[in-house]
N, C-alpha and C positions, 0 to 999 in steps of 0.2 A: 504494500500500500504506500502510495506517495504521500510525503508530508505536505501539509498545507503551508501557505505563506506565513501564517502566524506561528506554526510549529517550527519552521526553519528559523524565523526571526528569534523566537524564544531560545532556541539552541545556540544561535549566534551570540545573543546577549549573555547567556550563561558562560559560553566559551571565553568571551572577553572578560567577564567578571572574574573568572577563575584562571585567566591567562593560560588556557588550555589550547595549545596549537594543534593538537590532533583533532580536537572537536571542531576548531575553526576550519581546518582543512576538509573535514567531512561535510561541511555546509556549502562548499563551493563546487561548481562544475569544473571539470578539468580545463575547459577553455574559457572560464569566467574572465571578465574584464572589470577592473576597478579603475575608475577615472577620477583624477583630481585636477585642479587647475595647474598643478606643477608637472603633470605627466600621467601616463597610464601604466598599469601593470596588467599584463596579459598572461593568463594561465594561473592555476592554483598555486604553484610553487613561487611564481613571481609575486603574487599577492602576499603570500606568507612571508617570504624573505624580504622583498623590497618595501613592503608597507608595514605589516604588523611587527616583524622582528626589528626592523629599523626604528620604528616608533618606541618599542619596548626598550631598546638599547639607549636611546636618547632620553627617555622619560620612564625609567624603570619602576618608579613608585607611583605612577599616574593612577588616579582613581576616577573612573568614568561614571558620570551620572546620566542615565537614560531619562530624559525629561518628558518627552511626548512622542507617541507613536500613532501613526494612522495607517491602516491597511485597507486596501480595496482591490479585490481580485488578486493579481500576481504582483502588485506594487506595494511597497512598504516605505513610508517616509518617517524618518527619525530625527528628532531634535535632541542634541546632547551637549554636554559640557564636560570638562575634565580639570583636575587639579593635580599638580606634581610639585615636588620640592623646588624644581628649577623653572617651572612655567605653569601658565594657566591657559586653558582653552575656554573662554567665556561663552563662545557660540560655535556649535558644530551642527551640520546637517548631513544626513546620509539618505540616499534613495537606493532601494534595492528592487531589482526585477527578479522574482523567484518563480521558476518554472520547473516542472518535473521533480519537485522536492529539493531543489538546489538553487543557490544564488548564482544566477547567470550573469548579471550586470549589477554594478554598484557605482554610485557617484558619491564623492565625499567633498565637502567644503568645510573648512574650519580655520579659525584664526588662533595662532599660538602667540601668547604674550609672555616673553621671558621675564623671570623675576630678577630683581636686583640682588646682587651677591653681597 
C-alpha cells in the first residue's frame, strides 16, 4: 500500500527531528529533485549529502520548528523556522510534491541569520 502525502510528510518530519538519515533517504524517490535559490540537488544521494548533511555539519545543534503545514492532494506546503548556536532561521518555506508514496520534488526557501560571536 502506498503512503499518503500526509504519511510521507509525517515520516519526513520525524526523520528531521531525530536526525535520522536512513529514514530521510527512505522518503525520497531515487530521482527526486530538491531546488533552492542557490542551486539544485538531483537524486536521493545528492539531496542527503549536498543538502541535509551539509546543513547538519554547519549547524549541528539546529532545532527545527514545524510551524504550519497545508496538504492538498500530492502537494504539501510547510512553514518552518530553526535555531542553532551559531545562526537562526526566522523564516523557512518548503513545498513538496509527493507521489507514489515518495517525495518526488521539493522546493526550499529560507533565510539564515548568523549570530554574533
